[in-house]
Structures are given as structure tokens and as C-alpha cells.
C-alpha positions in Angstrom: 108.0 192.8 6.7 105.6 189.8 7.3 108.0 187.5 5.6 111.0 188.6 7.6 108.9 188.4 10.8 107.9 184.8 10.0 111.5 183.7 9.2 112.9 185.3 12.3 110.0 183.9 14.4 110.5 180.3 13.1 114.3 180.5 13.6 114.0 181.8 17.2 111.4 179.2 18.0 113.6 176.4 16.7 116.8 177.7 18.2 115.8 178.9 21.7 113.7 176.3 23.4 113.2 178.3 26.6 110.9 180.6 24.6 108.3 177.8 24.8 108.1 178.5 28.6 107.0 182.1 27.9 103.9 181.0 26.0 101.8 180.7 29.2 98.1 181.1 28.5 97.1 180.8 32.1 96.1 184.5 32.1 93.6 183.9 29.4 92.0 181.0 31.2 91.7 183.1 34.4 90.3 186.0 32.4 87.8 183.7 30.6 86.6 182.2 33.8 86.2 185.7 35.3 84.1 186.8 32.3 82.0 183.6 32.5 81.2 184.3 36.1 80.2 187.9 35.3 78.1 187.1 32.2 76.4 184.0 33.6 74.6 181.6 31.3 74.7 183.6 28.1 74.2 182.0 24.7 77.6 180.8 23.4 78.0 183.2 20.5 77.3 186.2 22.7 79.7 185.0 25.4 82.3 184.2 22.8 82.2 187.8 21.5 82.2 189.3 25.1 85.3 187.2 26.0 87.3 187.9 22.9 86.5 191.6 22.3 88.7 193.2 25.0 92.0 191.4 24.3 91.8 191.5 20.5 90.7 195.2 20.6 93.7 196.1 22.7 96.0 194.2 20.4 94.5 195.7 17.3 94.8 199.2 18.8 98.5 198.6 19.5 99.0 197.3 15.9 97.3 200.4 14.4 99.2 202.8 16.7 102.6 201.2 15.8 101.9 201.2 12.1 104.5 203.4 10.3 105.8 204.7 13.7 109.6 205.2 13.7 110.0 203.6 10.3 107.7 200.7 11.6 110.6 199.3 13.7 108.4 199.1 16.9 105.6 197.5 14.9 108.0 195.0 13.4 109.4 194.0 16.8 105.8 193.8 18.2 104.8 191.5 15.2 107.7 189.1 15.8 107.0 188.9 19.5 103.3 188.2 19.0 104.0 185.7 16.2 106.5 183.7 18.4 104.0 183.8 21.3 101.2 182.3 19.1 103.3 179.5 17.7 103.2 176.1 19.3 102.6 176.0 22.3 105.9 174.1 21.8 108.2 173.5 18.9 106.9 170.5 17.0 110.3 169.5 15.6 111.8 169.5 19.1 109.1 167.2 20.4 109.4 164.9 17.4 113.2 164.6 18.0 112.7 164.0 21.7 110.2 161.2 20.9 112.4 159.5 18.4 115.3 159.6 20.8 113.2 158.1 23.6 111.9 155.4 21.3 115.4 154.7 20.0 116.9 154.2 23.5 113.9 152.2 24.6 112.6 154.7 27.2 108.9 153.8 27.1 107.8 156.4 29.7 109.5 159.3 27.9 108.2 158.1 24.6 104.7 158.0 26.1 105.1 161.5 27.4 106.2 163.0 24.1 103.7 161.0 22.1 100.9 162.4 24.2 102.3 165.9 23.8 102.4 165.6 20.0 99.0 164.0 19.8 97.5 166.3 22.4 95.8 163.1 23.8 96.6 160.0 25.7 99.1 157.8 23.8 98.7 154.1 23.2 101.0 151.7 25.1 101.5 149.6 22.0 104.7 150.8 20.2 103.4 150.1 16.7 100.1 151.8 17.2 101.7 154.6 19.1 104.1 155.3 16.2 101.3 155.2 13.7 99.2 157.6 15.8 102.2 160.0 16.2 102.8 159.9 12.5 99.2 160.9 11.8 99.3 163.6 14.5 102.4 165.2 13.0 100.6 165.6 9.7 97.6 167.2 11.5 99.0 169.3 14.3 101.6 171.0 12.0 98.7 173.0 10.7 97.5 174.1 14.2 100.9 174.8 15.6 102.7 176.3 12.6 100.9 176.8 9.3 97.6 178.4 10.4 99.7 180.7 12.6 101.7 181.8 9.5 98.5 182.1 7.4 96.6 184.4 9.8 99.7 186.4 10.5 100.0 187.1 6.8 96.3 187.9 6.4 95.7 190.1 9.5 99.1 190.6 11.2 99.5 190.2 15.0 95.8 190.8 15.5 94.8 187.9 13.3 97.3 185.4 14.7 96.4 186.3 18.3 92.7 186.0 17.5 93.3 182.5 16.0 95.3 181.4 19.0 92.8 182.7 21.6 89.9 181.0 19.8 92.0 177.8 19.8 92.4 178.1 23.5 88.7 178.6 24.0 88.0 175.5 22.1 90.3 173.3 24.1 90.5 174.6 27.7 87.0 175.9 28.5 84.8 173.9 30.9 81.5 175.1 29.4 80.8 172.6 26.7 78.5 174.8 24.7 81.0 177.6 24.5 83.9 175.2 23.8 81.8 173.6 20.9 81.1 177.0 19.4 84.7 178.1 19.7 85.8 174.8 18.1 83.4 175.4 15.2 84.9 178.9 14.6 88.4 177.6 15.0 87.8 174.8 12.5 86.5 177.4 10.0 89.6 179.5 10.4 91.8 176.4 10.0 89.9 175.2 6.8 91.8 177.1 4.2 95.3 176.7 5.8 94.6 172.9 6.1 94.0 172.7 2.4 97.0 174.8 1.6 99.2 172.6 3.7 97.7 169.5 2.2 98.6 170.9 -1.2 102.1 171.4 0.1 102.3 167.7 1.1 101.3 166.8 -2.5 103.8 169.1 -4.1 106.7 168.0 -1.9 105.9 164.3 -1.7 104.3 161.6 -3.9 101.9 163.8 -5.8 99.9 160.9 -7.4 99.6 159.2 -4.1 98.5 162.4 -2.3 96.0 163.2 -5.0 94.3 159.8 -4.9 94.3 159.7 -1.1 92.7 163.2 -0.9 90.1 162.2 -3.5 89.3 158.9 -1.7 89.4 160.3 1.8 86.4 160.1 4.2 84.2 163.2 3.7 83.1 164.4 7.1 80.4 167.0 7.7 82.2 168.3 10.8 84.8 170.9 9.8 87.3 169.7 12.5 87.2 166.1 11.2 87.2 167.3 7.6 90.4 169.2 8.2 91.9 166.1 9.9 91.0 163.8 7.1 92.3 166.2 4.4 95.7 166.6 6.1 96.3 163.0 7.3 95.0 161.4 4.1 97.0 163.6 1.8 100.1 163.4 4.0 100.0 159.6 4.1 99.4 159.5 0.4 102.3 161.9 -0.2 104.5 159.5 1.8 103.4 156.5 -0.2 106.2 154.6 -2.1 108.9 156.5 -0.3 111.6 154.3 1.1 110.9 153.8 4.8 113.2 151.3 6.5 111.2 151.1 9.8 108.5 152.9 11.7 110.9 155.4 13.3 112.1 156.5 9.8 108.4 156.9 8.9 108.2 159.6 11.6 111.3 161.3 10.2 109.6 161.2 6.8 106.5 162.8 8.1 108.5 165.5 9.8 110.5 166.2 6.6 107.3 166.3 4.6 105.9 169.0 6.9 109.0 171.1 6.9 109.3 170.9 3.1 105.7 172.0 2.7 106.1 175.0 5.0 109.3 176.0 3.2 107.4 175.9 -0.1 104.7 178.2 1.2 107.2 180.5 2.8 109.0 180.6 -0.6 105.8 181.5 -2.3 105.3 184.3 0.2 108.8 185.5 -0.6 108.0 185.7 -4.3 104.7 187.4 -3.6 106.5 189.9 -1.3 109.0 190.7 -4.1 106.1 191.1 -6.4 104.5 193.7 -4.1 101.5 191.6 -3.2 102.5 191.5 0.5 104.8 193.9 2.3 
């Protein structure tokens, strides 16, 4: 069922772009701020637990109650809905295509907008540097937006994927620096294994020798977030080495294709494991 939920979720996310507007996390930001006002200046780990316990407990309770109820049809629908909600927040492929279109027609403002959205940061005004930054960002954010979501959905179901997404939100949109730093640490730990798996996918679907040497020679960071970034970007760029790239725009297409091939490989592996009875 997990495999079918993932395939349906990815298809719907790619096909119906208005679904992106439904992924509003404003409720969680309001809820978090309310909890922070009530708890005062608690130590970050305790505040982290207090904030996350109610929503994830409710979700886990629903998941357990729906398990094997009415042939698990309600549970299946619930899983698809939660999975789609936790993807993104927007479809990466859609934003890449919009950026390429803007860059092709010479619309600098639109290109800046989509570059910033993909990078989740301010984009450079220099086209060459901007394209290089976007290429790197694609290789990295694919893990955050897509693959880690798939990984935690497989491991823990709707509960796991929602937990991952809420921790990600805490790490990015909380004003309290101590709490945000702690949430980022936990988030980077949860993303560590998926990041290595996706990097392995880059190697398997691209230039394996280039990916292997790039991963081996990468900068070894102590910080888990930076370590995940280096593993994904170094391996991804290495996997793209020696591929025929006519210009910088085609380079972005190549990065996008590498990401999609890697995800397809892992979904295919999941399918084989499902047929073997390892997952259901």
C-alpha cells in the first residue's frame, strides 16, 4: 500500500498544481507561537517535545484507528492525503521548468523569483552564478522536498512523514534561534540516511566513477546539515561529469533528469521489496 500511495501522491503532485496551494502551514506557525507564549523560555529540547507531541499524537492515533478498518481503504486514502500534504511545499519539477522558461525568454525578474524559490534563498543577479547555484540547489532540495518524504512515509507511514515535515518547519520558520537550531539538528539527523541513499541514486543513474570520486573527495563537514549538502551536491555534480551539456540551461535539465532517475530507481527498489513481502 505504501508503494501505491507514493506513486499516486507523486502523480497527483505533478499533475494538479493547485494542490500546492493546499499545503498551508500557517496553522502550525500560529500553533507554535501560541505554545511558545504558554511555555515561556523553556530549554529547546523540552519546548521541541511540547510543541510536536499534540499534533503527531493526533495523527498517530488516526493512523492506528484506521489500520485494517474497512479493508484499510480509509487508511489508504488518509495516507495519500498526508503524503501529498508533506511533499514540497511546491513541485520541484514545475519550478525548474518555470525557471528554465523564464531564463530562455530573458525574463530576469521571473527567473530571479523561481531561482529564489528553488534555492530557498536570495538568488544572484549574475545569470552564470545564478544557474550554477540553481543546479546545486536542485541536487540538494530534491532530498528535502521529495526523497526524505518518501523515506519517512515508508518507514513510519503518515505519522513519520508528518513528523519530518513539522520538524522541517520548526527549523526554518521559528523566531527563537535556540529552538530553530535544535530543530535543524534533529531535521538534519532525519535527513542523513535519505541524503546518502539519494546520493547513491545519483551515482547509479549518472557517471558512477565521477560520482564516487566526487563523494570521496568532498568536504567533510562536522555539521550534519552541511554534511548532507556536500554529499548530495558533490555526488550529483560528479554524476553529471562528462555528460554532454551544450549550455548552462541544459545543465539544469541534466540535474533535473538525474534527480528524477534516482527517485525512480528507489521507487522501483521499493516495488521489488513490496513484491517480496518486505513492505506492504
